[in-house]
DRENFI-589211 format. One record per residue: residue in one letter; residue number from 1; y, z, x of N, C-alpha, C in turn. Coordinates in steps of 0.001 Angstrom, whole numbers, plus 524288, in hexadecimal, padded with zeros to 5 digits. Example, Ala and Ser with C-alpha at 12.3 -4.5 7.8 and 13.67 -1.06 7.14 Angstrom:
<sites>
res: a	n: 1	n_y: 7E9C6	n_z: 81E78	n_x: 83386	ca_y: 7EE6C	ca_z: 81E78	ca_x: 8300C	c_y: 7F31C	c_z: 81E78	c_x: 83390
res: s	n: 2	n_y: 7F736	n_z: 81BA8	n_x: 83232	ca_y: 7FBDC	ca_z: 81BE4	ca_x: 83566	c_y: 8001E	c_z: 81EBE	c_x: 83264
</sites>
This chain:
<sites>
res: m	n: 1	n_y: 81A85	n_z: 826C9	n_x: 84609	ca_y: 8177B	ca_z: 82975	ca_x: 84211	c_y: 819DE	c_z: 828DA	c_x: 83CA6
res: k	n: 2	n_y: 81F0C	n_z: 828A9	n_x: 83C4E	ca_y: 8218A	ca_z: 827DE	ca_x: 8373F	c_y: 81FF5	c_z: 822A8	c_x: 834CA
res: k	n: 3	n_y: 81F85	n_z: 81EA3	n_x: 8382E	ca_y: 81E15	ca_z: 81986	ca_x: 8361F	c_y: 818AE	c_z: 819B5	c_x: 83374
res: q	n: 4	n_y: 8150D	n_z: 81C7E	n_x: 835DA	ca_y: 80FE2	ca_z: 81CE9	ca_x: 8339D	c_y: 8102B	c_z: 81FAB	c_x: 82E49
res: k	n: 5	n_y: 8131B	n_z: 823B7	n_x: 82DC9	ca_y: 813BA	ca_z: 82673	ca_x: 828D4	c_y: 815F0	c_z: 822C4	c_x: 824BE
res: y	n: 6	n_y: 819BA	n_z: 81FA1	n_x: 82635	ca_y: 81C27	ca_z: 81BE8	ca_x: 8228F	c_y: 81816	c_z: 817EF	c_x: 820B0
res: i	n: 7	n_y: 814F4	n_z: 81604	n_x: 82458	ca_y: 810FB	ca_z: 81215	ca_x: 822E7	c_y: 80D15	c_z: 8147E	c_x: 81F1C
res: i	n: 8	n_y: 80B78	n_z: 81934	n_x: 82012	ca_y: 807B5	ca_z: 81BBE	ca_x: 81C97	c_y: 80A11	c_z: 81C6D	c_x: 81735
res: a	n: 9	n_y: 80EE8	n_z: 81E1F	n_x: 816F9	ca_y: 8119B	ca_z: 81ED0	ca_x: 811ED	c_y: 81206	c_z: 81997	c_x: 80F24
res: k	n: 10	n_y: 81338	n_z: 8157F	n_x: 811EE	ca_y: 813CD	ca_z: 81045	ca_x: 80FA2	c_y: 80E8D	c_z: 80E75	c_x: 80D77
res: y	n: 11	n_y: 80A65	n_z: 80F5F	n_x: 81055	ca_y: 8052D	ca_z: 80DED	ca_x: 80EA5	c_y: 803D3	c_z: 810E2	c_x: 809AD
res: d	n: 12	n_y: 80500	n_z: 815DF	n_x: 80995	ca_y: 803C4	ca_z: 81913	ca_x: 804EA	c_y: 806E0	c_z: 81747	c_x: 8002A
res: r	n: 13	n_y: 80BCD	n_z: 815B5	n_x: 800EC	ca_y: 80EE1	ca_z: 813B3	ca_x: 7FC95	c_y: 80C83	c_z: 80E88	c_x: 7FA8E
res: g	n: 14	n_y: 80AF2	n_z: 80B28	n_x: 7FE09	ca_y: 8086F	ca_z: 8064D	ca_x: 7FC5A	c_y: 80355	c_z: 8073A	c_x: 7F988
res: k	n: 15	n_y: 80050	n_z: 80AFF	n_x: 7FB75	ca_y: 7FB49	ca_z: 80C52	ca_x: 7F911	c_y: 7FC21	c_z: 80E52	c_x: 7F376
res: a	n: 16	n_y: 80025	n_z: 8118E	n_x: 7F2CB	ca_y: 8013E	ca_z: 813D8	ca_x: 7EDBF	c_y: 80307	c_z: 80F8C	c_x: 7E9DC
res: i	n: 17	n_y: 80626	n_z: 80BDA	n_x: 7EBAD	ca_y: 807D9	ca_z: 80787	ca_x: 7E858	c_y: 80359	c_z: 80416	c_x: 7E6DC
res: l	n: 18	n_y: 7FFDA	n_z: 802F4	n_x: 7EA77	ca_y: 7FB23	ca_z: 7FFC5	ca_x: 7E96B	c_y: 7F7C9	c_z: 8028C	c_x: 7E554
res: e	n: 19	n_y: 7F705	n_z: 807A1	n_x: 7E5F8	ca_y: 7F3DD	ca_z: 80A87	ca_x: 7E23E	c_y: 7F666	c_z: 80A7C	c_x: 7DCBB
res: q	n: 20	n_y: 7FB89	n_z: 80AD0	n_x: 7DCA6	ca_y: 7FE52	ca_z: 80AAE	ca_x: 7D7AA	c_y: 7FDAB	c_z: 8055C	c_x: 7D50A
res: l	n: 21	n_y: 7FE04	n_z: 80141	n_x: 7D80A	ca_y: 7FD9A	ca_z: 7FBE9	ca_x: 7D5E7	c_y: 7F80A	c_z: 7FABE	c_x: 7D405
res: t	n: 22	n_y: 7F438	n_z: 7FC34	n_x: 7D6EC	ca_y: 7EECE	ca_z: 7FAE0	ca_x: 7D58B	c_y: 7EC37	c_z: 7FEF9	c_x: 7D20A
res: g	n: 23	n_y: 7EE1F	n_z: 803BE	n_x: 7D22A	ca_y: 7EBAB	ca_z: 807DC	ca_x: 7CF2D	c_y: 7E6A7	c_z: 809B3	c_x: 7D1A2
res: v	n: 24	n_y: 7E5B9	n_z: 80866	n_x: 7D68B	ca_y: 7E103	ca_z: 809D5	ca_x: 7D945	c_y: 7E285	c_z: 80CFB	c_x: 7DE2F
res: a	n: 25	n_y: 7E035	n_z: 81178	n_x: 7DEB4	ca_y: 7E12E	ca_z: 814CA	ca_x: 7E33B	c_y: 7DE6E	c_z: 81296	c_x: 7E822
res: e	n: 26	n_y: 7E113	n_z: 812CD	n_x: 7EC75	ca_y: 7DED0	ca_z: 81112	ca_x: 7F16F	c_y: 7DA60	c_z: 814D0	c_x: 7F2C3
res: k	n: 27	n_y: 7D648	n_z: 812A8	n_x: 7F535	ca_y: 7D1DE	ca_z: 815EE	ca_x: 7F6BF	c_y: 7D0CD	c_z: 81552	c_x: 7FC8A
res: d	n: 28	n_y: 7CE64	n_z: 8194B	n_x: 7FEB0	ca_y: 7CCB3	ca_z: 81912	ca_x: 8040D	c_y: 7C6D3	c_z: 81999	c_x: 80433
res: p	n: 29	n_y: 7C3FD	n_z: 81756	n_x: 8077E	ca_y: 7C5C7	ca_z: 813CE	ca_x: 80B91	c_y: 7C773	c_z: 80E78	c_x: 80982
res: k	n: 30	n_y: 7CA94	n_z: 80BD6	n_x: 80C84	ca_y: 7CCA2	ca_z: 806AF	ca_x: 80ACA	c_y: 7C822	c_z: 802CF	c_x: 80AAB
res: t	n: 31	n_y: 7C8BB	n_z: 7FEFA	n_x: 8071F	ca_y: 7C4FC	ca_z: 7FAC1	ca_x: 80685	c_y: 7C7B6	c_z: 7F5A7	c_x: 80688
res: g	n: 32	n_y: 7C4CF	n_z: 7F15E	n_x: 80688	ca_y: 7C70A	ca_z: 7EC29	ca_x: 80636	c_y: 7CAD0	c_z: 7EB02	c_x: 80AA1
res: y	n: 33	n_y: 7CF25	n_z: 7E858	n_x: 8093D	ca_y: 7D2CE	ca_z: 7E6BF	ca_x: 80D41	c_y: 7D518	c_z: 7EB64	c_x: 81032
res: a	n: 34	n_y: 7D5D0	n_z: 7EFD8	n_x: 80D9E	ca_y: 7D82B	ca_z: 7F470	ca_x: 8100B	c_y: 7D4A7	c_z: 7F697	c_x: 81487
res: a	n: 35	n_y: 7CF96	n_z: 7F63F	n_x: 813E5	ca_y: 7CBEF	ca_z: 7F7F8	ca_x: 817FD	c_y: 7CB94	c_z: 7F3C8	c_x: 81C2D
res: f	n: 36	n_y: 7CB8E	n_z: 7EEC5	n_x: 81AA4	ca_y: 7CAEA	ca_z: 7EA8D	ca_x: 81E53	c_y: 7CFD5	c_z: 7E9D4	c_x: 82197
res: a	n: 37	n_y: 7D475	n_z: 7EA3D	n_x: 81F3D	ca_y: 7D966	ca_z: 7E92D	ca_x: 821F1	c_y: 7DD60	c_z: 7ED7A	c_x: 82082
res: p	n: 38	n_y: 7DCD9	n_z: 7F204	n_x: 822DF	ca_y: 7E065	ca_z: 7F674	ca_x: 82176	c_y: 7E627	c_z: 7F542	c_x: 82289
res: t	n: 39	n_y: 7E742	n_z: 7F1DB	n_x: 82636	ca_y: 7ECAA	ca_z: 7F066	ca_x: 8274B	c_y: 7EF0E	c_z: 7ED87	c_x: 8228B
res: i	n: 40	n_y: 7EC1F	n_z: 7EA42	n_x: 8201A	ca_y: 7EDFB	ca_z: 7E790	ca_x: 81B6D	c_y: 7EEDE	c_z: 7EB6B	c_x: 8170D
res: e	n: 41	n_y: 7EB6A	n_z: 7EEED	n_x: 81672	ca_y: 7EBE8	ca_z: 7F2F9	ca_x: 81252	c_y: 7F100	c_z: 7F62A	c_x: 8133A
res: l	n: 42	n_y: 7F1FA	n_z: 7F799	n_x: 817FE	ca_y: 7F6BD	ca_z: 7FA77	ca_x: 81955	c_y: 7FB8B	c_z: 7F721	c_x: 8182B
res: f	n: 43	n_y: 7FB67	n_z: 7F227	n_x: 819B6	ca_y: 7FFD0	ca_z: 7EEAC	ca_x: 818DA	c_y: 800F3	c_z: 7EDEE	c_x: 812FB
res: l	n: 44	n_y: 7FCD9	n_z: 7ED2F	n_x: 80FE4	ca_y: 7FD96	ca_z: 7EC75	ca_x: 80A45	c_y: 7FFE3	c_z: 7F143	c_x: 80796
res: k	n: 45	n_y: 7FDE9	n_z: 7F5CB	n_x: 808F7	ca_y: 7FFD3	ca_z: 7FA90	ca_x: 8068E	c_y: 80571	c_z: 7FB96	c_x: 8082E
res: e	n: 46	n_y: 806C6	n_z: 7FAE1	n_x: 80D2D	ca_y: 80BEC	ca_z: 7FC2F	ca_x: 80F05	c_y: 80FFE	c_z: 7F81A	c_x: 80D79
res: h	n: 47	n_y: 80EAE	n_z: 7F332	n_x: 80DD5	ca_y: 812B6	ca_z: 7EF26	ca_x: 80D17	c_y: 812B1	c_z: 7ECFD	c_x: 80780
res: l	n: 48	n_y: 80E41	n_z: 7EBAB	n_x: 80579	ca_y: 80E17	ca_z: 7E988	ca_x: 80035	c_y: 80F58	c_z: 7EDB0	c_x: 7FC27
res: f	n: 49	n_y: 80C75	n_z: 7F1E2	n_x: 7FC46	ca_y: 80D34	ca_z: 7F5D5	ca_x: 7F822	c_y: 811B5	c_z: 7F98A	c_x: 7F94D
res: a	n: 50	n_y: 8123D	n_z: 7FB8B	n_x: 7FE07	ca_y: 8167C	ca_z: 7FF44	ca_x: 7FF0A	c_y: 81BBA	c_z: 7FC78	c_x: 7FF6F
res: d	n: 51	n_y: 81C1A	n_z: 7F853	n_x: 80266	ca_y: 8212D	ca_z: 7F5B4	ca_x: 80326	c_y: 822CF	c_z: 7F267	c_x: 7FE71
res: i	n: 52	n_y: 81F4E	n_z: 7EF76	n_x: 7FC5B	ca_y: 820AC	ca_z: 7EB9E	ca_x: 7F837	c_y: 82049	c_z: 7EE0F	c_x: 7F2C9
res: f	n: 53	n_y: 81BDE	n_z: 7F04A	n_x: 7F174	ca_y: 81B3D	ca_z: 7F25B	ca_x: 7EC30	c_y: 81E5F	c_z: 7F75D	c_x: 7EB2A
res: e	n: 54	n_y: 8201D	n_z: 7F9ED	n_x: 7EF4E	ca_y: 8234A	ca_z: 7FE89	ca_x: 7EE93	c_y: 828C9	c_z: 7FD5A	c_x: 7ED18
res: r	n: 55	n_y: 82A99	n_z: 7F88B	n_x: 7EE39	ca_y: 82FE4	ca_z: 7F701	ca_x: 7ECDD	c_y: 8307E	c_z: 7F6C3	c_x: 7E6FC
res: d	n: 56	n_y: 8354B	n_z: 7F77F	n_x: 7E531	ca_y: 83627	ca_z: 7F75F	ca_x: 7DF7D	c_y: 838EA	c_z: 7F27D	c_x: 7DD99
res: i	n: 57	n_y: 838AD	n_z: 7EE65	n_x: 7E0A6	ca_y: 83B3B	ca_z: 7E963	ca_x: 7DF3E	c_y: 8383D	c_z: 7E6CC	c_x: 7DABB
res: l	n: 58	n_y: 83329	n_z: 7E69F	n_x: 7DB07	ca_y: 82FD8	ca_z: 7E461	ca_x: 7D6F2	c_y: 82BEF	c_z: 7E89D	c_x: 7D502
res: t	n: 59	n_y: 82A43	n_z: 7E80B	n_x: 7D056	ca_y: 8261E	ca_z: 7EBBC	ca_x: 7CE86	c_y: 820F8	c_z: 7EA1F	c_x: 7D109
res: h	n: 60	n_y: 81D1F	n_z: 7ED7C	n_x: 7D0BE	ca_y: 8180A	ca_z: 7EC1F	ca_x: 7D2C8	c_y: 815C1	c_z: 7E764	c_x: 7CFFD
res: a	n: 61	n_y: 816A5	n_z: 7E700	n_x: 7CAEA	ca_y: 81479	ca_z: 7E284	ca_x: 7C807	c_y: 81720	c_z: 7DD71	c_x: 7C990
res: e	n: 62	n_y: 81C33	n_z: 7DD9C	n_x: 7CACD	ca_y: 81F07	ca_z: 7D8E6	ca_x: 7CC79	c_y: 81D26	c_z: 7D6E7	c_x: 7D1C7
res: r	n: 63	n_y: 81B28	n_z: 7DA3B	n_x: 7D4DD	ca_y: 81955	ca_z: 7D88E	ca_x: 7DA14	c_y: 81472	c_z: 7D557	c_x: 7D973
</sites>
């Protein structure tokens, strides 16, 4: 159960970073790729935005 809570928190962190970068709030229900392939949407939010963009090695603009 702890693992599931961690994944949700990681997804939420990635979602918040994406919203900060784009200036657009996420909306429900999902559309486009997120509706067609929810696994990809989960992967992008958790790994690209939460894992990579959350690091402080480079600025968001440098990425």
